[in-house]
Backbone as CSV, one residue per row, in Angstrom:
resi,resn,N_x,N_y,N_z,CA_x,CA_y,CA_z,C_x,C_y,C_z
1,UNK,103.962,95.165,25.055,103.382,94.809,26.103,104.214,94.297,26.835
2,UNK,104.349,94.695,28.517,104.878,94.185,29.284,105.253,92.505,29.288
3,UNK,106.053,92.079,29.687,106.400,90.536,29.944,105.275,90.438,31.373
4,UNK,104.428,89.153,30.768,103.769,88.669,32.346,102.304,89.628,32.014
5,UNK,102.258,90.219,31.299,101.163,91.213,31.867,99.446,90.615,31.997
6,UNK,99.284,90.816,32.897,97.901,90.234,33.386,96.827,90.876,33.168
7,UNK,95.572,90.468,33.316,94.206,91.109,32.903,94.079,92.688,32.912
8,UNK,94.854,93.118,34.122,94.979,94.583,34.614,95.525,95.515,33.217
9,UNK,97.328,94.711,32.798,97.765,95.487,31.727,97.180,95.393,30.550
10,UNK,95.957,94.451,30.069,95.158,93.984,28.713,94.114,94.850,28.801
11,UNK,93.360,95.409,29.607,91.900,95.662,29.949,91.749,97.053,29.198
12,UNK,92.860,98.012,29.049,93.142,99.165,28.955,93.400,99.396,27.678
13,UNK,94.501,98.549,26.933,94.536,98.489,25.769,93.444,98.128,24.719
14,UNK,92.627,96.853,25.049,91.408,96.741,25.054,90.337,97.521,24.315
15,UNK,90.485,98.108,25.565,89.317,99.226,25.652,89.644,100.306,24.488
16,UNK,90.942,100.805,24.531,91.350,101.608,23.532,90.897,101.464,22.031
17,UNK,91.786,99.992,21.759,91.324,99.208,20.637,90.109,99.451,20.141
18,UNK,88.901,99.587,20.576,87.435,99.481,20.795,87.125,100.593,20.507
19,UNK,87.579,101.376,20.979,86.946,102.902,20.863,87.558,103.240,19.490
20,UNK,88.858,103.049,19.272,89.496,103.316,17.523,88.527,103.030,16.339
21,UNK,87.989,101.712,16.869,87.184,101.269,15.485,85.621,101.420,15.897
22,UNK,85.708,101.977,17.098,83.961,102.534,17.304,83.165,101.069,17.757
23,UNK,83.710,100.195,18.218,83.341,98.709,18.901,82.534,99.231,20.212
24,UNK,81.488,98.304,20.479,81.366,98.447,22.047,82.200,97.769,22.970
25,UNK,82.069,98.321,23.783,83.459,97.710,24.762,82.586,97.887,26.370
26,UNK,82.812,97.134,27.395,82.011,96.813,28.400,83.293,96.139,29.388
27,UNK,83.757,96.969,29.999,84.875,96.722,31.153,84.545,95.291,31.663
28,UNK,83.491,95.610,32.334,83.096,94.458,33.181,82.961,92.704,32.358
29,UNK,82.285,92.647,31.242,82.400,92.037,30.322,84.060,91.274,29.860
30,UNK,84.824,92.157,29.448,86.124,92.067,29.378,86.883,91.767,30.565
31,UNK,86.744,92.266,31.456,87.045,92.029,32.905,86.893,90.669,33.316
32,UNK,86.021,90.255,32.880,85.484,88.753,33.712,85.988,87.554,32.557
33,UNK,85.992,87.894,31.298,86.991,86.966,30.598,88.119,87.201,30.362
34,UNK,88.986,88.101,30.812,90.382,88.117,31.023,90.783,87.360,32.705
35,UNK,89.934,88.054,33.706,90.667,87.029,35.016,90.330,85.737,34.663
36,UNK,89.287,84.940,33.944,88.723,83.983,33.883,90.102,82.963,33.120
37,UNK,90.552,83.322,31.829,91.969,83.183,31.214,93.078,83.488,31.698
38,UNK,93.248,84.254,32.679,94.434,85.236,33.357,95.908,84.364,32.905
39,UNK,95.379,83.114,33.985,96.620,82.384,34.020,97.032,81.661,32.779
40,UNK,96.681,81.561,31.868,97.000,81.324,30.537,98.109,82.245,29.888
41,UNK,97.488,83.622,30.089,98.351,84.761,29.186,98.957,85.329,29.946
42,UNK,99.040,85.018,31.331,100.257,85.592,31.893,101.425,85.222,31.913
43,UNK,101.498,83.949,31.249,103.179,83.802,31.467,103.570,84.432,30.062
44,UNK,104.810,84.759,30.254,105.544,85.693,28.859,105.423,85.088,27.547
45,UNK,105.226,83.795,27.442,105.338,82.967,26.118,103.759,82.465,25.900
46,UNK,102.793,83.401,26.335,101.528,83.379,26.011,101.157,83.942,24.827
47,UNK,100.094,83.231,24.141,99.957,83.809,23.082,98.081,84.513,23.008
48,UNK,98.008,85.403,22.660,96.317,85.682,22.615,95.791,86.006,21.048
49,UNK,94.584,85.459,20.862,94.299,85.483,19.289,92.901,86.305,19.495
50,UNK,92.549,87.046,19.194,91.210,87.413,19.065,90.409,87.472,17.996
51,UNK,89.247,87.104,17.631,88.157,86.812,16.444,87.282,88.036,16.360
52,UNK,87.273,88.670,15.711,86.128,89.888,15.563,85.588,89.727,14.744
53,UNK,83.861,89.833,14.683,82.871,89.386,13.789,81.935,90.958,13.885
54,UNK,82.013,91.512,12.826,80.968,92.769,12.938,79.944,92.548,11.703
55,UNK,78.743,92.463,12.277,77.540,92.331,11.713,77.093,93.313,11.236
56,UNK,76.490,93.128,9.804,75.322,94.355,9.400,74.335,94.867,9.983
57,UNK,74.128,95.905,10.009,73.022,96.735,10.962,71.705,95.922,10.475
58,UNK,70.892,95.474,11.470,69.772,94.824,10.613,69.671,93.272,10.088
59,UNK,70.974,92.801,10.384,71.271,91.273,10.033,70.908,90.816,11.337
60,UNK,70.388,89.573,11.481,70.627,89.095,12.532,71.848,87.923,12.492
61,UNK,72.599,87.739,13.827,73.701,87.144,13.721,73.223,85.383,14.335
């Protein structure tokens, strides 16, 4: 990833990753989150940590 990648530079790879694991992806939802926190990760020293939870079908979360 490029140094100082902003929301635009992250949205596409997140979408591609979601498709690889057949996870739902909404560009509008992801974009709003990335835009809200862009200042925190646009610095080249920023760290992004994602937590993914997969619920079993038919199990309420």
